[in-house]
C-alpha positions in Angstrom: 117.5 120.4 119.7 118.2 116.1 119.3 121.3 116.7 120.8 120.4 118.4 123.5 117.9 116.0 124.1 120.3 113.0 123.8 123.3 115.3 126.8 119.9 115.6 128.8 119.2 112.4 129.3 122.5 111.3 129.6 123.2 114.3 132.5 119.9 112.2 133.7 121.0 108.9 133.8 124.6 109.9 135.2 122.6 111.8 138.1 120.3 108.4 138.3 123.1 105.9 138.7 125.2 108.7 141.1 121.9 109.3 143.6 122.2 105.3 144.4 125.3 104.5 144.7 125.4 107.3 147.6 122.4 105.8 149.4 124.1 102.5 148.8 127.3 103.9 150.5 125.2 105.5 153.4 123.7 102.7 153.5 126.8 100.8 154.6 128.6 103.3 156.9 125.0 103.2 158.8 124.5 99.2 158.9 128.8 98.5 159.8 129.3 102.3 162.3 125.2 103.7 163.3 124.0 107.1 161.9 125.6 109.3 164.3 129.4 107.6 164.2 128.8 108.2 160.7 129.0 111.9 158.3 128.7 113.3 155.1 132.6 113.6 154.8 132.7 110.0 155.4 130.1 109.4 153.0 131.2 111.7 150.2 134.8 109.6 151.0 133.8 106.4 151.2 131.8 107.2 147.7 134.0 109.2 145.9 131.2 112.1 145.2 132.7 115.7 146.6 130.7 117.2 149.6 129.2 119.9 147.6 127.5 117.7 145.7 125.8 115.7 148.0 124.3 117.8 149.6 122.5 119.5 146.4 121.5 116.0 146.7 120.5 115.9 149.7 119.7 118.2 152.4 121.3 116.4 155.2 121.9 112.9 156.0 118.7 112.2 157.5 117.4 113.1 153.8 119.3 110.3 153.2 118.1 108.3 155.3 114.9 109.0 154.0 115.5 108.8 150.7 117.0 104.4 151.9 113.7 104.3 154.1 111.1 104.8 151.0 113.6 102.5 148.9 113.3 99.9 151.5 109.5 99.9 151.6 108.4 100.2 148.0 110.3 97.5 147.6 109.2 95.6 150.9 106.0 96.1 150.4 104.9 94.6 147.0 102.2 97.5 146.3 101.5 95.9 143.5 101.1 92.9 144.1 98.4 93.5 147.1 96.5 96.2 145.1 96.1 93.1 142.1 95.1 90.6 144.6 92.5 93.2 145.9 91.5 93.8 142.4 91.0 90.4 141.9 89.1 89.4 145.2 92.1 87.4 145.0 91.4 85.3 149.4 94.5 83.1 148.8 97.2 85.7 147.6 95.8 88.9 149.9 96.9 86.2 153.1 99.9 85.5 151.7 100.9 88.9 151.0 99.2 89.5 155.0 101.1 86.6 156.2 104.5 87.9 154.3 104.8 91.1 155.8 104.0 89.0 159.5 107.6 86.8 159.0 109.7 87.8 156.0 112.9 86.8 157.5 115.4 90.4 156.9 118.6 90.2 155.8 121.5 90.4 158.7 122.0 94.7 157.0 118.5 95.2 157.0 117.9 93.6 160.6 121.3 96.1 161.3 120.1 99.6 159.6 116.9 98.4 161.2 117.7 98.7 164.1 119.7 102.0 163.7 116.4 103.7 163.0 115.3 102.5 166.1 117.1 103.3 168.4 117.0 107.6 166.8 113.7 107.4 166.9 113.8 108.9 170.9 117.0 110.9 170.5 115.4 112.7 166.5 112.9 114.3 165.9 113.1 113.8 162.0 113.9 110.3 162.4 110.7 110.5 164.2 109.2 111.5 161.8 110.4 109.8 158.9 109.9 106.1 160.8 105.9 107.9 161.6 105.1 108.2 158.5 106.8 104.4 157.0 104.5 103.2 160.2 101.3 104.8 159.2 102.3 103.4 155.5 102.0 100.4 156.4 99.3 99.9 158.8 96.9 101.8 156.0 98.0 99.0 153.7 97.8 95.7 156.6 93.4 97.1 157.1 93.4 97.1 153.3 94.2 94.1 152.7 92.3 92.7 156.2 89.2 94.9 155.0 89.2 93.4 152.1 89.1 90.5 153.6 86.6 90.5 155.8 84.4 93.7 154.3 82.1 93.2 158.0 85.3 93.4 160.2 85.1 97.2 162.7 88.0 98.8 162.5 88.5 98.3 165.6 89.4 94.5 165.5 91.6 94.6 162.2 92.9 97.2 164.4 94.6 94.5 167.0 95.2 92.2 164.3 97.4 94.7 162.9 99.0 95.6 166.3 99.8 92.0 166.3 101.3 92.0 163.1 104.0 95.0 164.1 104.4 92.9 167.2 105.1 89.3 165.6 107.0 90.5 163.0 109.6 92.8 165.2 110.5 90.4 167.8 111.3 87.9 165.2 113.6 90.4 164.2 115.0 91.1 167.5 115.4 87.3 167.9 117.5 87.0 164.3 120.2 89.2 165.6 119.6 88.1 169.4 120.5 84.8 168.4 121.6 84.8 165.1 123.3 81.0 165.7 119.6 78.9 166.0 117.5 78.0 163.3 114.1 79.9 163.9 111.6 78.1 161.2 109.2 76.5 164.1 108.5 79.8 165.8 107.9 81.8 162.6 105.8 78.9 161.6 104.0 79.1 165.0 103.4 83.2 164.3 102.1 82.0 160.9 99.5 79.4 163.1 97.9 82.3 165.3 98.1 85.1 162.3 95.5 82.4 160.4 93.8 82.2 163.2 93.4 85.1 164.2 92.4 86.2 160.2 89.6 83.2 160.5 88.0 85.1 163.2 88.8 88.6 162.2 84.6 88.4 161.1 82.2 89.8 164.0 
């Protein structure tokens, strides 16, 4: 029985490693070639994992994208950091979390993956739904953070600031992608100043 348990754990560990290797490989191909031009056969060839095994782990390319997005979102949101700050009523930490969400600089690979997914939203209903759920989750966490800062602020007022954060962060991403040779520190600082002013005026 103990030997069987050890074997099961070993298989499970190999499965986790294989799945992560597949996701890393697919992510690289999506960034380099785009979602449309990357097929399951290419992912299989590049990863060294047979197509049949890929389909046992993922129903389709969209399922692979969903898993990549979920992992990226979990890492980026760092919800445990926000939860601890809210529980401790640490206003400084809550504000820092909000500012990071607004202004954190994505890597070149992350920017290109985000741009690729955005392009797919208008032509792929499955990708659009993945994006909608991610958008909803980020908005919910931002709203909760703003509410913890100003419990008396109306939901409409908080919603405006959440929209502003989305506009600033996406706009920054586009600027970085279109003008990678420029230094964006000054505009990033100005973005934070605008956000801080809006948060300071949040309480009615």
